[in-house]
C-alpha positions in Angstrom: 133.2 120.5 94.4 133.1 123.8 92.2 134.5 121.7 89.2 131.6 119.0 89.8 129.1 121.7 89.9 130.3 122.9 86.7 130.9 120.3 84.3 127.5 118.9 85.6 126.1 122.4 84.3 127.7 122.2 81.4 126.7 118.1 81.0 123.0 120.0 81.2 123.2 122.1 79.0 124.4 119.3 76.2 122.0 117.0 77.2 119.1 120.3 76.8 120.9 120.5 73.1 120.7 117.2 72.3 117.6 116.6 73.3 115.5 114.3 70.9 112.5 117.0 70.1 113.1 120.5 69.0 111.1 123.1 71.2 108.7 123.8 68.8 105.2 122.8 68.3 104.2 119.9 66.0 101.1 119.8 64.6 101.0 117.4 62.3 97.4 116.0 60.5 95.1 114.1 61.6 96.9 110.5 62.7 93.9 109.1 60.6 90.7 110.0 58.7 88.1 111.2 61.3 90.3 111.2 64.5 89.2 114.9 65.0 85.8 114.4 64.6 85.8 111.4 66.9 87.6 113.7 69.7 85.3 116.5 69.2 82.4 113.9 69.6 84.5 112.6 72.7 84.5 116.4 74.3 80.2 117.1 73.3 79.5 113.3 75.0 81.1 114.2 77.8 81.0 118.1 78.7 85.0 118.0 78.5 85.7 121.6 77.9 89.2 120.8 76.5 91.8 117.6 75.5 95.1 117.5 74.1 96.4 114.6 72.2 99.7 113.3 71.4 101.3 110.5 69.8 105.1 109.3 69.6 105.9 106.6 67.3 109.7 105.2 66.8 110.8 108.2 69.0 109.5 111.1 67.2 106.6 113.0 67.7 104.0 112.4 65.1 101.1 113.9 66.5 100.2 117.1 68.7 97.1 119.0 68.9 94.2 120.8 71.2 90.6 120.6 71.2 87.9 122.6 72.9 89.0 125.1 75.3 90.7 126.3 78.0 88.3 127.4 80.4 84.6 126.7 79.9 83.0 130.2 78.7 86.3 131.6 77.2 87.2 131.2 73.7 91.0 130.8 74.4 91.4 127.2 72.6 93.6 124.2 73.9 97.0 124.0 72.3 99.8 121.5 72.1 101.2 124.1 74.6 98.1 124.3 77.1 99.6 122.9 80.2 97.5 120.5 82.7 98.4 119.1 86.2 98.9 115.3 85.4 98.5 113.9 88.9 99.7 110.5 89.6 101.4 110.5 86.1 103.9 112.1 88.2 104.8 108.9 90.0 106.5 107.7 87.2 108.9 110.8 87.4 109.6 110.0 91.1 110.5 106.2 90.6 112.9 107.4 87.4 114.1 109.9 89.8 115.0 107.4 91.9 116.5 104.8 89.3 119.2 108.0 88.5 119.8 107.5 92.0 120.5 104.0 92.0 122.3 104.1 88.7 124.8 106.0 90.6 125.1 103.5 93.7 123.5 106.5 95.6 120.0 103.8 96.7 119.4 100.7 96.0 115.7 99.3 95.4 115.7 97.0 98.3 117.2 99.5 100.9 115.0 100.1 103.9 113.3 103.6 104.1 114.4 104.0 107.7 118.1 104.0 106.3 117.2 107.2 104.8 114.4 109.1 106.7 115.0 107.9 110.6 112.0 109.7 111.5 109.7 107.4 109.5 107.3 105.1 111.3 104.6 102.8 110.0 102.1 101.8 112.8 103.6 98.2 112.8 107.2 98.4 114.0 108.0 95.2 111.9 106.7 97.3 108.7 108.6 99.6 110.4 112.3 98.1 110.3 111.3 96.0 106.9 109.3 98.8 104.1 111.6 99.3 101.4 112.2 102.0 98.8 110.8 99.4 96.3 107.7 98.9 98.7 106.8 102.3 99.0 106.6 102.5 94.9 104.4 99.5 94.4 101.3 100.1 96.8 101.8 96.9 99.0 102.5 98.4 101.9 99.6 96.7 104.0 97.3 100.2 104.4 93.6 100.8 102.9 92.9 102.1 99.4 93.9 106.0 99.5 94.8 106.1 103.4 96.0 109.1 104.6 94.7 111.2 101.6 93.2 113.5 103.9 96.2 114.7 105.3 97.1 116.6 102.1 93.2 116.1 99.9 91.5 118.1 99.6 94.9 121.2 100.3 95.8 121.0 103.9 98.0 122.7 106.2 100.2 119.9 106.6 104.0 120.0 105.4 104.9 117.0 104.1 107.5 115.7 107.0 104.4 116.4 109.0 102.0 113.9 107.0 104.9 111.5 106.9 105.1 111.9 110.9 101.4 111.0 110.9 101.6 108.2 109.2 102.4 105.8 112.4 99.1 106.6 113.7 97.2 105.0 110.8 96.1 101.3 111.2 97.3 98.5 107.9 94.6 97.2 106.4 96.3 94.0 104.6 99.0 92.2 105.7 102.1 93.5 104.7 103.1 92.7 101.0 100.2 90.5 100.4 98.0 92.9 98.4 97.9 96.0 96.0 95.7 99.2 97.2 96.7 102.3 96.1 98.7 104.5 98.4 99.5 107.9 97.7 101.4 108.4 101.0 103.8 106.2 100.2 105.1 108.2 97.2 105.0 111.4 99.1 107.5 109.1 101.6 109.3 108.2 98.9 110.0 111.6 97.4 111.8 112.7 100.6 114.4 109.9 100.4 116.1 112.4 97.2 116.8 115.2 99.7 117.6 112.9 102.0 120.6 111.6 99.8 120.8 114.6 97.4 120.4 117.7 99.7 118.2 118.9 96.9 114.6 118.6 97.2 112.2 116.3 94.7 111.1 119.6 92.9 114.7 120.6 92.5 115.9 117.2 91.7 113.1 116.0 88.8 113.6 119.8 87.2 117.4 119.9 86.9 118.0 115.8 86.1 114.6 115.3 84.2 113.2 118.2 83.0 116.0 120.0 81.3 118.0 117.1 80.4 114.7 116.5 77.8 114.1 120.2 77.8 110.7 120.0 79.1 110.9 123.7 79.1 106.9 124.0 79.9 106.5 121.4 82.7 106.6 122.7 86.9 106.6 120.8 89.9 104.5 123.3 91.4 101.4 125.5 90.5 103.2 128.4 92.1 105.6 128.4 89.2 102.7 129.4 86.3 103.0 132.7 84.7 100.8 134.8 83.5 101.7 134.5 79.9 101.1 131.0 79.5 98.2 128.8 78.5 97.2 127.2 81.5 93.8 124.8 81.1 91.2 125.6 83.8 90.1 122.4 85.9 86.4 121.4 85.5 84.4 119.8 88.1 80.6 118.7 87.3 78.3 120.0 90.4 74.7 118.4 89.4 73.9 118.5 86.0 76.2 121.6 85.4 80.3 121.6 84.6 81.8 124.3 86.0 85.4 125.6 86.3 87.0 125.5 89.8 90.4 126.6 91.3 93.6 124.6 91.0 94.6 122.8 94.3 98.1 123.5 95.6 99.5 120.0 96.1 103.3 121.3 97.1 102.7 119.1 100.2 102.0 115.9 97.7 105.1 116.4 95.6 106.3 113.1 94.2 102.6 111.4 94.4 101.2 114.1 92.1 102.0 117.7 91.7 103.5 118.0 88.3 101.8 120.0 85.4 102.8 119.6 81.7 101.8 119.9 78.2 101.8 117.2 75.4 104.9 118.3 73.9 106.8 118.1 77.0 105.2 115.1 78.1 106.0 113.4 74.7 109.4 113.8 74.9 109.0 112.0 78.4 107.3 109.0 76.8 110.2 109.1 73.7 113.2 108.2 76.5 110.5 105.7 77.9 110.2 104.3 75.0 114.0 104.3 74.4 114.7 102.3 77.6 116.1 106.0 79.1 118.5 106.7 76.2 118.6 110.5 75.2 120.9 110.8 72.4 123.8 108.8 71.2 126.9 110.5 70.1 130.3 110.1 69.0 131.5 110.3 72.7 129.1 107.0 73.7 125.6 107.4 75.1 123.5 110.3 76.8 121.2 108.6 79.3 118.5 109.8 81.9 118.6 106.4 83.3 119.9 102.5 82.6 118.6 100.0 80.7 118.3 97.9 83.8 116.6 100.1 85.7 114.1 100.6 83.0 113.5 97.1 83.2 112.9 97.3 86.8 110.3 100.1 86.5 108.7 97.8 84.0 108.8 95.1 86.0 105.6 93.2 87.7 106.4 93.9 91.3 102.8 92.9 93.0 99.9 91.9 90.8 96.7 93.1 90.9 93.2 91.3 91.0 91.3 91.3 87.8 87.7 92.5 88.6 84.6 92.0 86.4 84.4 94.2 82.9 81.0 95.9 81.9 79.9 93.6 78.8 80.2 97.0 76.8 84.2 97.2 77.4 84.5 93.3 78.4 87.0 93.2 75.6 89.6 95.0 77.2 89.9 92.6 80.0 93.4 92.0 80.3 95.3 88.4 81.2 97.4 90.0 83.5 97.2 92.9 85.5 100.3 94.1 87.7 102.2 97.2 88.8 105.9 98.2 88.4 107.6 101.1 89.8 105.5 104.0 89.3 103.8 102.2 86.3 100.7 100.2 85.9 101.2 96.6 83.6 98.9 94.7 81.4 98.4 93.1 78.3 96.5 94.5 75.2 95.9 91.5 72.1 99.2 90.1 72.7 101.4 93.2 73.4 102.8 94.6 76.9 100.9 97.8 78.2 102.5 100.1 80.1 100.5 102.9 81.6 99.4 105.4 84.1 96.2 107.8 84.9 96.2 111.0 86.9 93.3 112.5 88.4 93.2 115.9 90.5 90.1 117.6 91.5 89.0 119.2 87.9 91.6 117.0 85.9 92.1 113.6 84.7 94.8 112.2 82.2 96.4 108.9 81.0 99.5 108.3 79.6 99.8 105.1 77.4 103.1 103.2 76.2 103.1 100.3 73.7 106.9 99.4 74.2 106.9 96.8 71.3 105.6 99.0 68.8 107.7 102.1 70.1 104.0 103.5 71.0 103.3 106.4 72.8 100.2 108.4 73.5 99.3 111.2 75.5 95.8 112.4 76.5 95.1 115.6 78.7 91.9 116.8 80.0 90.2 119.2 82.1 87.8 118.0 83.6 87.0 114.5 85.4 85.4 112.3 82.8 87.8 109.4 82.3 85.9 107.8 79.3 87.0 110.9 77.6 90.9 109.8 77.7 90.0 105.9 77.6 87.7 106.5 74.5 90.4 108.4 72.6 93.4 105.9 73.9 91.8 103.0 72.4 90.9 104.2 69.4 94.4 105.2 68.7 95.9 102.2 69.3 93.0 100.2 67.5 94.5 102.0 64.6 98.3 101.4 65.5 97.8 97.7 66.3 95.5 97.0 62.9 92.4 96.2 64.8 89.0 96.7 63.2 87.6 100.1 64.8 85.2 100.0 67.4 83.1 102.8 68.6 84.7 103.6 72.3 82.9 106.4 72.7 79.5 104.9 72.3 80.9 101.7 74.5 82.3 103.8 77.4 79.2 106.1 77.4 77.5 102.6 77.7 79.5 101.1 80.9 78.7 104.4 82.3 75.0 104.6 82.4 75.2 101.1 83.7 77.1 102.0 86.7 75.4 105.0 87.5 72.3 102.6 87.0 73.5 100.2 89.7 74.4 103.5 91.9 71.3 104.7 91.7 70.1 101.7 92.8 72.5 101.8 95.8 71.6 105.2 96.6 67.6 104.2 96.5 68.6 100.7 99.1 70.0 103.1 101.5 67.2 105.4 101.5 64.9 102.7 102.2 66.8 101.3 104.8 66.5 105.2 106.8 64.7 104.6 110.0 62.5 107.6 109.9 60.7 108.8 113.1 63.7 108.6 115.0 65.5 111.8 116.5 69.3 112.0 117.9 69.9 110.6 121.7 71.0 114.1 122.5 70.3 118.0 122.6 71.8 118.7 119.4 74.2 121.2 121.4 75.9 118.3 123.7 77.1 117.1 119.8 79.4 120.5 119.7 82.9 120.5 120.4 86.7 119.5 119.6 87.4 116.2 118.5 90.8 114.5 117.3 91.7 111.4 115.3 94.9 109.7 116.0 96.2 110.3 112.4 94.4 113.4 110.8 94.3 115.8 114.2 91.3 118.0 115.1 87.9 118.3 113.6 85.4 120.9 115.1 81.3 121.0 115.6 79.8 123.9 116.1 76.3 124.8 117.4 75.1 127.6 116.0 70.8 128.4 115.8 69.8 125.2 116.2 72.3 123.9 113.5 75.0 121.8 113.9 78.1 122.7 111.6 81.5 120.2 110.9 84.7 121.5 109.9 88.1 119.7 109.5 91.1 121.8 111.2 93.7 121.5 109.1 91.3 121.1 105.7 89.7 124.8 104.8 87.5 123.2 102.4 85.8 120.6 104.7 83.3 122.3 106.0 79.2 121.6 106.2 76.1 121.5 108.1 75.1 118.4 109.3 71.5 117.3 108.4 69.9 114.2 110.7 69.5 110.9 109.1 68.5 108.6 111.8 69.1 107.9 115.5 72.7 109.4 116.0 73.7 109.3 112.5 73.8 112.7 110.4 74.7 113.5 106.6 77.0 116.2 106.5 77.1 118.1 103.3 79.9 120.2 102.3 79.2 123.9 101.0 82.2 123.2 98.4 79.4 121.5 96.3 82.6 120.6 93.8 83.8 118.1 96.4 80.8 115.5 95.7 81.9 114.3 98.9 79.4 113.8 101.2 79.6 111.5 104.4 77.7 110.0 107.0 78.5 111.0 110.4 77.8 108.8 112.9 78.3 109.5 117.0 78.4 106.8 119.4 77.0 107.3 122.9 78.0 105.2 125.9 76.5 103.8 129.1 77.0 107.5 131.0 75.2 109.7 127.6 78.3 110.8 126.4 79.8 110.9 123.0 82.4 108.3 122.9 83.1 108.3 119.1 82.6 109.5 116.2 83.0 107.4 112.9 82.4 108.4 109.5 82.1 107.1 105.7 81.1 108.8 101.7 77.4 108.4 101.1 77.8 107.7 97.3 80.3 105.5 95.7 81.4 108.2 93.2 82.7 109.5 96.0 86.7 109.4 95.2 88.9 107.0 97.3 91.1 109.9 98.9 88.3 111.0 100.7 89.7 108.3 103.4 86.5 109.1 106.2 86.2 105.3 106.7 89.8 105.1 108.4 88.6 107.8 110.8 88.0 107.5 114.5 87.3 110.7 115.8 87.1 110.9 120.2 86.3 114.0 122.0 89.2 115.9 122.8 88.4 116.5 126.6 
């Protein structure tokens, strides 16, 4: 055993030495005339404090540059070394980690999950027996969009194992394998297969088998690994009309679904190996690989198709002919080329990683604000240049689409207000709404009565505490004290024939609320 460990340590050291990129920063000139000005326009248009961009072509880092600042109000600039949270771009790393185990013959994509996690349970026993590793990675479990995200988002007290154990109480929304519905919690489960097979945590395995071989020296699996002398971008979110810095969310209990932090230098190394189908380096002794070409094909093969939505007229040219999900990657076409990509979103940061395999082209855009329009406009401007297309002003196009959507949302909110029944009052005295409530999958929620006001607080989510304002009848609106959440919700109490509260249901007030606030899946009952 000691000899095996020693050989593996030597192998990892050799891989780091032979990594396809040196450790120094390659800044480079503009990839094309006017690009710097274009990015700065995007920063200004959507009030994004900082952005980092990198381009990989034919296995080489051809451009890497930072724009703006790491924190609003501070002069420290964003550079290619600046670290951002990459959120759901983590999912491709988890898929690659599992692909390494497939290559080693330790697992198979179509093995049932319970083979490795005997304690794992879904709501439906049939799904428990049948769901495979492949199903976990392809968002086809039958759970609804974002189901169970409140078990870890915003930051909760639950451990990963506790999160997985509570999955059995979440009812499916669709038939098993019948449709795509983005699901973070399934990736939390997938990550726990790694320690079950290897004895190493998901984080240790990713650091040892991916970060080290690729010399991704800046990348972390947890914000707890941040060092005081490192360039760390601060997250920012919009509160009203202001963009303000916010604290990092600790995503350790999410792990495999979205906890990696990195910079464009390291991400360029990752992208280069992806484009090279897992090949790190050819040597006289043979190939050094992260994963096999066979498993690369598996990760980039459509596993489930995604319905193609209607696109706003401003960006209708982006509408694909096919849209699917692979293993940790989204798949679609763009002007006759296959596009392999993923996006990431956490509180205060969004990002996009895009690959055009037949051109050996990769684009990384990391931002420290929640404006998806910025990374989209930059990505498609670069793609146009490399694909030889006529240039478009994607900044104006995406801004037009954003304004159109905001107008629809304002209309939605206006109609909602018109449906509010004025002059009504709650069925019960306010003090009678106070108490302890419980949902089978989330756990405890409390409503306190204090000086004529009701306060709602979630037992395992410190950030979810706010005042209840009467809307009409027995429906209230919870206004969270942390306004950066942007997730106010309706709270409706159901009164039975005895005049007692029988159930409490919730739903987001605004369509802008992130889908991870899956309030609609909760069904609280008094904990008598």
